[in-house]
PLY file of the C-alpha trace (Angstrom):
ply
format ascii 1.0
element vertex 722
property float x
property float y
property float z
element edge 721
property int vertex1
property int vertex2
end_header
130.93 -75.41 67.89
132.92 -72.31 68.68
136.62 -72.29 69.25
137.69 -71.21 72.71
139.38 -67.87 72.10
141.17 -68.12 75.42
142.59 -71.55 74.68
146.34 -71.67 75.19
147.94 -75.08 74.90
151.66 -74.63 75.46
152.45 -78.26 74.72
155.17 -78.29 72.08
154.23 -79.50 68.57
155.20 -83.00 67.47
157.55 -83.57 64.55
159.47 -86.48 63.06
162.31 -84.42 61.57
163.79 -81.94 64.04
163.25 -79.49 66.87
162.12 -75.85 66.74
164.86 -73.43 65.79
163.39 -70.79 68.10
160.68 -70.55 70.79
159.12 -67.15 71.56
157.54 -66.61 74.97
155.46 -63.41 75.03
156.46 -62.73 78.63
160.17 -63.34 78.10
161.34 -62.05 74.72
165.09 -61.53 74.40
166.64 -58.61 72.54
167.78 -60.95 69.77
164.23 -62.29 69.31
162.37 -58.99 69.45
162.57 -57.94 65.77
161.30 -61.26 64.40
158.68 -61.64 67.17
157.30 -58.15 66.40
157.01 -59.13 62.73
154.92 -62.20 63.58
152.74 -60.10 65.89
152.00 -57.64 63.11
150.93 -60.60 60.96
148.32 -61.65 63.54
150.32 -64.11 65.62
149.40 -62.49 68.94
149.20 -65.49 71.24
151.44 -66.18 74.19
153.85 -68.69 72.70
155.21 -69.37 69.21
157.35 -72.19 67.82
159.55 -71.43 64.81
160.98 -74.12 62.50
163.67 -74.02 59.82
162.02 -76.11 57.11
165.05 -76.93 54.96
164.80 -80.63 55.92
161.01 -80.76 55.46
160.84 -79.65 51.82
159.81 -82.29 49.25
159.73 -84.90 52.04
156.27 -86.49 51.95
156.82 -88.29 55.26
157.89 -85.20 57.23
155.24 -83.50 59.35
154.56 -81.12 62.26
151.47 -81.80 64.39
149.90 -79.54 67.01
147.12 -80.52 69.43
145.02 -77.91 71.25
143.26 -79.40 74.28
139.97 -77.83 75.41
139.67 -76.02 72.10
135.86 -75.86 72.37
132.75 -78.00 72.56
130.66 -79.90 70.08
127.18 -80.93 71.23
128.08 -79.93 74.77
131.15 -82.16 74.91
134.65 -80.79 75.28
136.92 -81.49 72.34
140.59 -81.34 71.38
141.47 -79.86 67.98
144.28 -81.50 65.97
146.16 -80.23 62.90
148.90 -82.11 61.04
150.98 -80.13 58.51
152.77 -82.05 55.77
153.83 -82.19 52.10
155.78 -78.95 52.18
156.96 -77.74 48.74
159.04 -74.65 47.94
157.51 -71.71 46.18
159.34 -70.16 43.26
161.60 -67.13 43.77
161.79 -67.62 47.55
162.27 -64.55 49.72
165.78 -64.90 51.08
165.00 -62.72 54.13
163.07 -65.52 55.79
164.14 -68.64 54.00
161.79 -71.57 54.47
160.13 -70.82 57.80
157.11 -72.29 59.58
155.62 -70.66 62.72
152.85 -72.24 64.81
150.86 -70.77 67.73
149.60 -72.07 71.10
146.09 -70.83 70.12
143.94 -72.72 67.56
142.59 -69.52 65.98
145.80 -67.52 65.41
147.14 -70.59 63.74
150.23 -70.62 61.51
152.54 -68.38 59.45
154.28 -70.02 56.50
157.03 -68.44 54.39
158.16 -69.56 50.88
156.18 -72.84 51.03
152.86 -74.37 50.00
151.60 -77.26 52.13
148.76 -79.55 53.14
146.94 -79.78 56.47
144.75 -82.54 57.88
142.46 -81.70 60.83
140.11 -83.58 63.15
138.40 -83.34 66.56
138.41 -85.81 69.46
136.30 -86.01 72.57
137.88 -86.29 76.00
137.68 -90.08 75.78
139.84 -89.98 72.64
137.09 -90.85 70.16
136.95 -88.85 66.94
134.06 -86.43 66.47
132.01 -87.73 63.46
131.86 -84.53 61.44
131.11 -86.63 58.34
127.72 -87.34 59.92
126.97 -83.64 60.39
126.25 -82.70 56.77
123.24 -81.00 55.33
121.61 -84.33 54.50
122.17 -85.79 57.98
121.13 -82.80 60.14
117.72 -84.25 61.02
119.27 -87.58 61.92
122.21 -86.67 64.17
120.20 -85.90 67.30
121.01 -82.20 67.52
120.18 -80.92 64.05
123.92 -80.27 63.65
125.48 -79.21 60.38
129.27 -78.91 60.49
130.85 -76.14 58.44
134.54 -75.45 58.22
135.67 -71.95 57.26
139.10 -71.45 55.79
141.10 -68.44 56.69
141.07 -65.49 54.35
142.28 -66.15 50.80
144.07 -62.87 50.38
144.70 -61.35 46.97
146.89 -58.28 46.55
148.39 -57.17 43.26
150.76 -54.32 44.17
154.47 -54.85 43.65
155.26 -55.36 47.34
152.44 -57.82 48.01
151.95 -59.67 44.74
150.12 -62.83 45.76
146.94 -64.89 45.34
146.13 -67.36 48.11
144.14 -70.53 47.48
142.43 -73.47 49.27
141.27 -76.84 47.98
140.03 -80.16 49.33
138.73 -83.42 47.90
136.99 -84.33 51.19
133.94 -82.01 51.09
131.02 -82.03 48.71
129.63 -78.53 49.35
131.16 -75.06 49.30
129.35 -71.94 50.53
130.16 -68.61 48.84
128.15 -65.40 49.17
126.89 -64.35 45.76
124.63 -61.53 46.98
125.55 -58.20 48.56
126.71 -58.96 52.05
125.12 -57.60 55.22
125.67 -59.18 58.60
123.03 -57.72 60.98
124.92 -58.95 64.06
128.08 -57.02 63.30
126.95 -54.47 60.77
129.41 -55.80 58.18
128.48 -54.94 54.60
130.27 -55.70 51.35
129.84 -56.40 47.66
129.19 -60.01 46.64
132.21 -62.24 47.18
134.49 -62.81 44.17
135.79 -66.10 45.58
135.33 -69.21 43.40
136.93 -72.19 41.76
139.62 -71.06 39.32
142.76 -72.23 37.62
146.01 -71.45 39.40
149.51 -71.67 38.09
152.70 -72.35 40.01
151.46 -74.09 43.14
154.24 -76.66 42.93
152.10 -79.31 44.61
150.08 -80.38 41.56
147.04 -78.22 42.38
145.74 -76.56 39.22
142.15 -75.78 40.23
141.40 -74.27 43.63
139.17 -71.83 45.42
140.67 -68.36 45.15
139.85 -64.79 44.14
138.50 -65.04 40.61
138.99 -61.28 40.05
142.38 -60.58 41.61
142.86 -57.33 39.71
139.38 -55.95 40.42
139.11 -56.79 44.13
141.86 -56.37 46.67
141.60 -57.92 50.11
141.02 -55.66 53.13
143.92 -55.24 55.52
141.69 -56.69 58.27
140.90 -59.84 56.29
143.10 -62.07 58.44
141.64 -60.94 61.78
137.96 -60.28 61.01
135.81 -63.44 60.56
133.26 -61.43 58.60
135.84 -60.82 55.91
137.25 -64.28 55.57
133.93 -66.11 56.15
131.78 -63.95 53.90
134.10 -62.06 51.56
137.70 -63.30 51.40
137.19 -66.98 52.24
135.07 -70.03 51.51
133.18 -72.44 53.76
133.09 -76.22 53.30
130.50 -78.72 54.53
129.16 -82.20 53.79
132.52 -83.76 54.58
133.14 -87.31 53.40
135.62 -88.09 56.16
136.11 -87.22 59.79
139.73 -86.22 59.02
139.62 -84.01 55.91
142.78 -82.69 54.17
143.20 -79.25 52.57
145.82 -77.92 50.20
146.81 -74.34 51.11
149.27 -71.91 49.60
149.79 -68.93 47.31
150.82 -68.15 43.75
151.78 -64.80 42.16
149.22 -62.69 40.35
152.01 -61.30 38.16
154.36 -64.18 37.47
157.15 -61.93 36.17
157.30 -59.77 39.31
158.57 -60.37 42.88
155.86 -61.54 45.22
155.12 -61.87 48.88
155.64 -65.38 50.07
154.08 -65.08 53.49
150.98 -67.20 53.96
148.95 -66.68 57.14
146.36 -69.36 57.75
143.79 -68.59 60.44
140.93 -70.80 61.50
137.56 -69.22 62.02
136.35 -69.06 65.58
133.00 -70.29 64.22
133.53 -73.64 62.50
130.24 -75.39 63.08
126.61 -74.41 62.62
123.47 -76.26 63.58
119.80 -75.42 63.41
120.26 -74.34 67.06
123.82 -73.76 68.02
125.48 -72.49 71.20
127.44 -69.56 69.86
128.57 -67.98 73.09
129.52 -68.97 76.63
130.72 -66.26 79.01
131.60 -66.28 82.69
131.27 -63.03 84.67
133.02 -62.63 88.01
132.79 -59.98 90.72
135.86 -59.32 92.88
136.18 -56.77 95.70
139.49 -55.75 97.26
139.73 -54.10 100.68
142.92 -52.04 101.04
144.34 -49.08 102.92
145.58 -45.86 101.36
148.91 -47.45 100.39
147.23 -50.45 98.73
147.94 -52.84 101.59
145.26 -55.52 101.92
143.10 -54.92 104.98
140.61 -57.81 104.66
140.34 -60.99 102.57
139.36 -60.41 98.96
135.70 -60.98 98.29
134.74 -63.10 95.30
131.08 -63.33 94.47
129.72 -66.52 92.98
130.20 -66.11 89.21
127.42 -66.27 86.66
127.54 -68.12 83.33
125.72 -66.87 80.24
124.96 -69.08 77.25
123.94 -67.61 73.90
122.02 -69.86 71.51
121.60 -68.98 67.83
118.99 -70.58 65.62
119.40 -71.36 61.94
117.38 -68.23 61.07
119.57 -65.88 63.16
117.46 -65.62 66.32
119.53 -65.09 69.48
118.42 -66.41 72.88
120.44 -66.02 76.09
120.33 -68.06 79.30
122.22 -67.66 82.58
123.02 -69.84 85.55
124.79 -68.97 88.81
128.20 -70.56 89.14
130.89 -71.47 86.65
129.58 -73.86 83.98
130.72 -75.22 80.64
128.63 -75.14 77.50
125.39 -77.06 78.17
123.64 -79.53 75.94
120.59 -78.12 74.21
117.57 -79.96 72.90
116.13 -79.91 69.39
114.51 -76.56 70.23
117.80 -75.02 71.32
116.90 -74.99 75.03
119.27 -76.15 77.83
117.98 -77.95 80.93
115.67 -76.12 83.33
118.49 -75.08 85.70
119.21 -72.30 83.21
117.16 -69.10 83.33
116.24 -67.39 80.09
117.46 -63.80 80.44
120.37 -61.66 79.32
120.87 -59.85 82.62
121.81 -60.76 86.16
122.37 -58.83 89.42
125.17 -59.63 91.81
123.92 -59.22 95.38
125.00 -56.24 97.50
128.10 -56.90 99.61
128.51 -55.16 102.98
131.96 -53.75 103.63
133.68 -55.58 106.49
134.29 -53.81 109.80
137.99 -53.35 110.53
139.07 -52.28 113.99
140.35 -48.67 114.16
139.60 -48.09 110.46
136.74 -46.70 108.42
135.93 -46.68 104.71
136.89 -43.51 102.81
136.19 -44.56 99.20
134.35 -47.17 97.18
134.64 -47.21 93.37
131.68 -49.51 92.77
128.86 -47.75 90.85
125.82 -46.58 92.83
127.47 -47.63 96.10
128.24 -45.86 99.36
130.81 -46.27 102.11
128.83 -49.05 103.77
128.60 -51.57 100.92
129.06 -52.47 97.28
125.53 -52.25 95.96
123.84 -54.64 93.55
125.66 -54.76 90.23
123.93 -55.70 86.99
125.72 -57.61 84.21
124.86 -59.29 80.91
126.43 -61.78 78.54
128.70 -59.09 77.06
129.91 -57.66 80.38
133.51 -57.75 81.50
134.46 -59.11 84.91
133.71 -56.69 87.75
136.56 -55.60 89.99
136.02 -53.02 92.74
138.24 -51.52 95.41
137.16 -50.31 98.85
139.73 -48.10 100.59
140.12 -47.81 104.37
141.85 -45.14 106.47
142.45 -44.81 110.21
139.25 -43.94 112.09
140.53 -40.71 113.61
138.96 -39.67 116.91
138.79 -36.17 118.33
138.74 -34.59 121.77
137.68 -30.96 122.14
137.98 -28.37 124.88
137.40 -24.65 125.28
139.25 -22.14 127.45
137.43 -18.96 128.59
138.84 -16.08 130.63
136.51 -13.81 132.65
137.44 -10.85 134.87
135.00 -9.22 137.31
135.48 -5.77 138.92
134.09 -5.14 142.43
134.60 -2.83 145.35
135.69 -3.89 148.81
132.09 -4.71 149.63
131.73 -7.01 146.62
129.60 -4.64 144.59
130.22 -4.50 140.84
131.98 -1.31 139.77
132.48 -2.10 136.05
131.17 -4.57 133.49
132.97 -7.94 133.47
135.58 -8.45 130.75
136.11 -11.64 128.76
138.86 -12.83 126.45
137.97 -14.39 123.11
137.41 -18.12 123.77
140.08 -20.50 122.48
138.92 -23.85 121.10
141.23 -26.87 121.16
140.83 -30.09 119.14
143.10 -33.10 119.58
143.02 -35.62 116.71
144.13 -39.15 117.54
145.23 -41.81 115.06
144.14 -45.12 116.59
146.44 -47.11 114.31
149.83 -45.68 115.27
148.77 -43.99 118.52
149.87 -40.50 117.46
147.88 -37.37 118.26
147.91 -33.83 116.91
146.42 -30.77 118.61
144.92 -27.75 116.87
143.53 -24.47 118.27
141.24 -21.79 116.89
139.50 -18.62 117.94
137.29 -18.45 114.85
135.66 -21.86 114.34
134.27 -24.83 116.23
133.76 -27.01 113.12
135.47 -30.33 113.90
135.04 -31.94 110.47
138.18 -33.87 109.44
139.57 -34.85 106.06
138.95 -38.62 106.22
142.16 -39.34 104.33
144.56 -37.35 106.50
142.78 -36.54 109.77
143.49 -32.82 109.25
140.68 -30.33 110.06
138.74 -29.39 106.94
137.47 -26.02 108.16
139.58 -22.89 107.86
140.82 -21.26 111.06
142.50 -24.22 112.79
146.17 -23.79 113.70
148.46 -26.67 114.56
149.83 -26.22 118.07
149.65 -27.56 121.62
149.26 -24.13 123.26
148.57 -20.47 122.56
148.08 -17.17 124.40
145.18 -15.24 125.84
145.86 -11.54 125.37
146.23 -9.20 128.35
143.09 -7.48 129.70
143.69 -3.97 131.04
141.87 -2.98 134.23
139.29 -0.27 133.48
139.56 3.26 134.93
136.79 3.68 137.47
136.34 7.38 138.50
136.91 7.89 142.22
138.39 4.42 142.67
141.74 2.74 142.45
142.73 -0.97 142.33
143.83 -2.43 145.61
143.73 -6.18 144.99
143.63 -8.86 142.26
143.22 -12.63 142.38
145.58 -13.02 139.41
148.78 -14.72 140.66
150.92 -12.04 139.00
149.64 -9.41 141.43
149.63 -6.81 138.67
147.13 -4.09 139.65
147.00 -2.59 136.14
145.98 -5.62 134.09
145.42 -9.33 133.80
148.64 -10.23 131.93
149.02 -12.54 128.89
148.20 -16.16 129.74
149.61 -19.26 128.01
146.91 -21.95 127.82
146.62 -25.45 126.36
143.92 -28.05 125.81
144.09 -29.08 129.45
143.64 -25.58 130.85
140.33 -24.96 132.58
138.34 -21.75 132.46
140.13 -18.77 134.04
138.21 -16.47 136.39
139.76 -13.45 138.11
138.45 -10.74 140.46
139.87 -7.23 140.64
138.97 -5.21 143.75
138.73 -1.40 143.79
138.71 0.99 146.77
137.42 4.56 146.89
140.04 7.33 146.69
140.67 9.15 150.13
139.04 12.65 150.16
141.08 15.88 150.88
140.44 17.80 154.18
140.16 21.51 153.21
140.68 22.66 156.81
144.25 21.35 156.97
146.76 22.97 154.61
149.49 20.85 153.09
152.68 20.74 155.04
156.02 21.10 153.31
158.08 17.96 152.95
161.01 17.51 155.26
164.49 18.03 153.87
166.30 14.96 152.60
168.88 15.05 155.42
167.90 17.39 158.27
171.24 16.99 160.01
173.38 18.40 157.21
173.02 21.88 155.68
173.25 22.27 151.95
176.78 22.61 150.66
177.78 24.67 147.67
178.32 22.80 144.43
181.84 21.86 143.48
183.58 23.70 140.67
183.37 22.38 137.13
186.91 20.99 137.31
187.37 19.44 140.74
191.13 19.13 140.19
191.69 22.85 139.88
190.50 25.43 142.45
188.52 28.33 141.20
190.75 31.20 140.21
189.80 34.81 139.86
189.09 35.86 136.30
191.93 37.59 134.49
191.53 41.27 133.79
190.30 42.23 130.38
193.46 44.33 129.85
196.53 42.27 130.61
198.58 45.41 131.23
196.46 46.32 134.14
196.17 44.09 137.17
192.79 42.88 138.14
190.96 45.09 140.47
188.07 44.07 142.53
184.77 45.05 141.07
183.06 47.96 142.60
180.27 47.21 144.95
176.77 47.73 143.79
176.55 50.48 146.37
179.42 52.85 145.69
179.34 54.00 149.24
180.26 50.57 150.49
183.43 48.96 149.09
183.38 45.32 148.15
184.85 43.00 150.64
186.08 39.53 149.82
183.72 36.71 150.61
184.29 34.88 153.76
184.79 31.16 153.71
181.73 29.05 154.07
180.94 28.52 157.67
178.54 25.68 158.26
177.19 27.60 161.18
176.48 30.57 159.03
174.53 30.56 155.82
176.17 31.73 152.62
175.52 35.23 151.58
173.64 35.72 148.38
175.55 36.88 145.31
174.92 40.21 143.85
171.93 40.02 141.52
172.56 40.15 137.78
170.22 43.09 137.44
171.30 45.70 139.97
167.93 47.29 139.87
166.26 44.14 141.14
168.43 42.30 143.62
167.83 38.57 143.97
166.02 37.66 147.05
166.90 34.42 148.78
164.20 31.89 149.51
162.98 31.69 153.01
164.03 28.44 154.59
161.41 26.22 156.11
163.25 26.42 159.42
165.08 29.70 159.96
167.72 27.92 161.97
168.40 25.43 159.19
168.82 26.83 155.69
167.47 23.82 153.85
165.77 24.30 150.52
162.09 23.63 150.48
160.90 20.78 148.26
157.84 21.86 146.44
155.17 19.13 146.11
153.76 18.19 142.67
150.36 19.66 141.89
148.20 17.27 139.81
147.06 18.39 136.36
149.10 21.67 136.55
152.76 22.45 135.91
154.97 22.26 138.97
155.68 25.54 140.62
159.32 26.66 140.04
160.95 28.52 142.90
163.60 31.19 142.38
167.13 29.88 142.19
169.40 30.52 145.13
172.85 31.60 143.98
175.62 30.46 146.28
178.37 33.11 146.54
181.78 32.13 145.25
185.19 33.65 145.59
185.27 34.60 141.93
185.74 38.26 141.13
183.11 40.62 139.83
183.79 42.13 136.41
183.85 45.71 135.38
180.28 45.66 134.26
179.19 44.43 137.64
178.28 41.03 136.17
178.94 37.77 137.86
181.60 35.39 136.56
179.11 32.75 135.49
181.43 29.87 134.60
181.26 28.57 138.12
178.42 30.40 139.76
175.77 29.69 137.15
176.82 26.09 137.22
176.36 26.07 140.95
172.97 27.64 140.47
172.05 25.01 137.94
173.21 22.32 140.29
171.01 23.73 142.99
168.10 23.88 140.56
168.67 20.27 139.72
168.57 19.43 143.39
165.38 21.34 143.73
163.91 19.56 140.72
165.04 16.23 142.12
163.36 16.90 145.38
160.23 17.86 143.52
160.27 14.74 141.40
160.80 12.57 144.43
157.99 14.18 146.39
155.05 11.95 147.22
151.66 12.81 145.71
148.82 13.24 148.16
145.91 10.89 147.71
143.34 13.65 147.57
143.34 17.47 147.96
142.06 20.72 146.68
144.76 21.90 144.29
143.89 25.56 143.98
143.75 26.25 147.76
147.03 24.44 148.36
148.72 26.44 145.62
147.67 29.71 147.26
149.09 28.61 150.65
152.38 27.72 149.08
152.71 31.03 147.24
151.97 33.06 150.42
154.50 31.04 152.41
157.18 31.56 149.84
156.67 35.32 149.83
156.96 35.47 153.62
160.12 33.35 153.48
161.71 35.66 150.93
161.02 38.81 152.97
162.44 37.16 156.13
165.67 36.26 154.39
166.13 39.78 153.03
165.63 41.29 156.49
168.02 38.80 158.04
170.73 39.42 155.50
170.48 43.19 155.92
170.82 42.90 159.69
173.82 40.56 159.34
175.63 42.90 156.94
175.32 45.82 159.32
176.79 43.75 162.13
179.67 42.74 159.89
180.39 46.35 158.98
180.50 47.30 162.63
0 1
1 2
2 3
3 4
4 5
5 6
6 7
7 8
8 9
9 10
10 11
11 12
12 13
13 14
14 15
15 16
16 17
17 18
18 19
19 20
20 21
21 22
22 23
23 24
24 25
25 26
26 27
27 28
28 29
29 30
30 31
31 32
32 33
33 34
34 35
35 36
36 37
37 38
38 39
39 40
40 41
41 42
42 43
43 44
44 45
45 46
46 47
47 48
48 49
49 50
50 51
51 52
52 53
53 54
54 55
55 56
56 57
57 58
58 59
59 60
60 61
61 62
62 63
63 64
64 65
65 66
66 67
67 68
68 69
69 70
70 71
71 72
72 73
73 74
74 75
75 76
76 77
77 78
78 79
79 80
80 81
81 82
82 83
83 84
84 85
85 86
86 87
87 88
88 89
89 90
90 91
91 92
92 93
93 94
94 95
95 96
96 97
97 98
98 99
99 100
100 101
101 102
102 103
103 104
104 105
105 106
106 107
107 108
108 109
109 110
110 111
111 112
112 113
113 114
114 115
115 116
116 117
117 118
118 119
119 120
120 121
121 122
122 123
123 124
124 125
125 126
126 127
127 128
128 129
129 130
130 131
131 132
132 133
133 134
134 135
135 136
136 137
137 138
138 139
139 140
140 141
141 142
142 143
143 144
144 145
145 146
146 147
147 148
148 149
149 150
150 151
151 152
152 153
153 154
154 155
155 156
156 157
157 158
158 159
159 160
160 161
161 162
162 163
163 164
164 165
165 166
166 167
167 168
168 169
169 170
170 171
171 172
172 173
173 174
174 175
175 176
176 177
177 178
178 179
179 180
180 181
181 182
182 183
183 184
184 185
185 186
186 187
187 188
188 189
189 190
190 191
191 192
192 193
193 194
194 195
195 196
196 197
197 198
198 199
199 200
200 201
201 202
202 203
203 204
204 205
205 206
206 207
207 208
208 209
209 210
210 211
211 212
212 213
213 214
214 215
215 216
216 217
217 218
218 219
219 220
220 221
221 222
222 223
223 224
224 225
225 226
226 227
227 228
228 229
229 230
230 231
231 232
232 233
233 234
234 235
235 236
236 237
237 238
238 239
239 240
240 241
241 242
242 243
243 244
244 245
245 246
246 247
247 248
248 249
249 250
250 251
251 252
252 253
253 254
254 255
255 256
256 257
257 258
258 259
259 260
260 261
261 262
262 263
263 264
264 265
265 266
266 267
267 268
268 269
269 270
270 271
271 272
272 273
273 274
274 275
275 276
276 277
277 278
278 279
279 280
280 281
281 282
282 283
283 284
284 285
285 286
286 287
287 288
288 289
289 290
290 291
291 292
292 293
293 294
294 295
295 296
296 297
297 298
298 299
299 300
300 301
301 302
302 303
303 304
304 305
305 306
306 307
307 308
308 309
309 310
310 311
311 312
312 313
313 314
314 315
315 316
316 317
317 318
318 319
319 320
320 321
321 322
322 323
323 324
324 325
325 326
326 327
327 328
328 329
329 330
330 331
331 332
332 333
333 334
334 335
335 336
336 337
337 338
338 339
339 340
340 341
341 342
342 343
343 344
344 345
345 346
346 347
347 348
348 349
349 350
350 351
351 352
352 353
353 354
354 355
355 356
356 357
357 358
358 359
359 360
360 361
361 362
362 363
363 364
364 365
365 366
366 367
367 368
368 369
369 370
370 371
371 372
372 373
373 374
374 375
375 376
376 377
377 378
378 379
379 380
380 381
381 382
382 383
383 384
384 385
385 386
386 387
387 388
388 389
389 390
390 391
391 392
392 393
393 394
394 395
395 396
396 397
397 398
398 399
399 400
400 401
401 402
402 403
403 404
404 405
405 406
406 407
407 408
408 409
409 410
410 411
411 412
412 413
413 414
414 415
415 416
416 417
417 418
418 419
419 420
420 421
421 422
422 423
423 424
424 425
425 426
426 427
427 428
428 429
429 430
430 431
431 432
432 433
433 434
434 435
435 436
436 437
437 438
438 439
439 440
440 441
441 442
442 443
443 444
444 445
445 446
446 447
447 448
448 449
449 450
450 451
451 452
452 453
453 454
454 455
455 456
456 457
457 458
458 459
459 460
460 461
461 462
462 463
463 464
464 465
465 466
466 467
467 468
468 469
469 470
470 471
471 472
472 473
473 474
474 475
475 476
476 477
477 478
478 479
479 480
480 481
481 482
482 483
483 484
484 485
485 486
486 487
487 488
488 489
489 490
490 491
491 492
492 493
493 494
494 495
495 496
496 497
497 498
498 499
499 500
500 501
501 502
502 503
503 504
504 505
505 506
506 507
507 508
508 509
509 510
510 511
511 512
512 513
513 514
514 515
515 516
516 517
517 518
518 519
519 520
520 521
521 522
522 523
523 524
524 525
525 526
526 527
527 528
528 529
529 530
530 531
531 532
532 533
533 534
534 535
535 536
536 537
537 538
538 539
539 540
540 541
541 542
542 543
543 544
544 545
545 546
546 547
547 548
548 549
549 550
550 551
551 552
552 553
553 554
554 555
555 556
556 557
557 558
558 559
559 560
560 561
561 562
562 563
563 564
564 565
565 566
566 567
567 568
568 569
569 570
570 571
571 572
572 573
573 574
574 575
575 576
576 577
577 578
578 579
579 580
580 581
581 582
582 583
583 584
584 585
585 586
586 587
587 588
588 589
589 590
590 591
591 592
592 593
593 594
594 595
595 596
596 597
597 598
598 599
599 600
600 601
601 602
602 603
603 604
604 605
605 606
606 607
607 608
608 609
609 610
610 611
611 612
612 613
613 614
614 615
615 616
616 617
617 618
618 619
619 620
620 621
621 622
622 623
623 624
624 625
625 626
626 627
627 628
628 629
629 630
630 631
631 632
632 633
633 634
634 635
635 636
636 637
637 638
638 639
639 640
640 641
641 642
642 643
643 644
644 645
645 646
646 647
647 648
648 649
649 650
650 651
651 652
652 653
653 654
654 655
655 656
656 657
657 658
658 659
659 660
660 661
661 662
662 663
663 664
664 665
665 666
666 667
667 668
668 669
669 670
670 671
671 672
672 673
673 674
674 675
675 676
676 677
677 678
678 679
679 680
680 681
681 682
682 683
683 684
684 685
685 686
686 687
687 688
688 689
689 690
690 691
691 692
692 693
693 694
694 695
695 696
696 697
697 698
698 699
699 700
700 701
701 702
702 703
703 704
704 705
705 706
706 707
707 708
708 709
709 710
710 711
711 712
712 713
713 714
714 715
715 716
716 717
717 718
718 719
719 720
720 721
């Protein structure tokens, strides 16, 4: 038999005296309970539920008892059994530890059994089958093994009999029974090949004890309490308390044996630890062939989304049960069977029925991942598996349950498009005049989430890689930009020698370029045609004609004075004591006469030149009858020709040095120059022409015009003098 380590019978113990003073539930410990509960845990009481009793009314009361029954505690000969323990005959130990008083704690698990403080006691145990009949352990002794049908020999191991002699833990635990004829104690160096445990020979034996209080004077205990001190793990390691710190009884004379358990001090004159932890071994029965292990291995697969939400029903594979059989000489044999099964019966050779397969390994079949609409698998934590399935998984009798998770994410879909822009350059006959131009293609990718219906558009001019991050649906490749639209840069029309642009199919009508275009994923390819025409040639036999004046009906008027609110006044004489005198004429033989008012029918007379040696000559008007100023056309690639300024006479006086009063007159001259410049700037450029020849014609014409004006002015002055 092997106790069921997972057994947890939460049925409350039975007692004929009172109720528990406290109940500790591992999953619901109050703040007031925590300190004491933690103490019991440190002493090995690690099960889910504990019952605590104040034993003041139990002491020295031979009829008082506490009984605990653990259903489904294990199996004997393949039959499920209940384990029973009845605790009674509690007696106080000397010099009780007042911190705990007389306390008894019992567990819901048959292995982590009881904690007893300041008391020695007796315990009677037995086993019953499911039908209530008592298991006949008295018929499972060494002399009856060949007669009981399963070669069974029943051994009962006490918990560790701890001995510690330091001042804080001064105690010597003991065990005794009158209901067993044989005791097993290791007298040789200890080596357990299964666990690797090694130790010196056990020092346990029958010895005299003093101070038990219950009449026990000879008991099994540590016979060398000062030489050997128990290991701190003695209460939780079966190797210690079965082979080193404890004793094993067999050949029982009754099916309900009674043991006396307790502790006495090693040093009677010193304080001592009154705690007494009694644990049952999880191996209490040996046979020539004994089932020493039953394990159930399960495989569970969860299908969830990225947030952990379940996407498909949990998959549970059919479990597998392993059974480990140990022979009397230590040989281990393992069998398995699909499904969940209890411990099987074995024959005299230690073999279960033929539905069990002899092997210590088993493979769970591969499990295909379910298809889920609009989703795909992005991760699978099962070993050696891919995104399509959980592959075969191997287990053995020592394996833990398998639990895997398959994660799903939306199955993102993509739509792609590309926008190209091409421009061709032709003449009016459709012939190519320059190489076609193309913009850098723009690639669009729209990612759709089929679960929530959302979509996101990206564009790129550097990559066409449409790989997505399966978790987020975001492009994995560098170069993608999030956006629904972007721009194609402008394409300038090329300069074609001898041609100029006359037409474009671009809606903007711009003859210099194809402007910037805003495009999106729905934009088709853009194709434009730019048409060129040959430049018009110049006819060398026809000289250029001067431009017409701006307004042929109105003669040029003199510029206004600088200050229009004040009329021009003659300059003051340099010497204020002398009145101004009119300047002398350039020709001393001819006195100066005041200027006549402007007569629109008569042209203004030119002012006296600044340099008397070189009189200014007026420009020759285009039409002698109309003194308009000739606009000079722009000459390509050369500076514009600048004609001499025409000074309009003013009524200002001439100074002593025969210099003009320039405050008004120069300003008028500048104004006229500005008009001339304006007319030049506004002149239309000819389409074609021979620049050098035209420049010569213009220069000759201007010279002739100047001579004509000088002759005309001379003639007019003579008439005026007459």
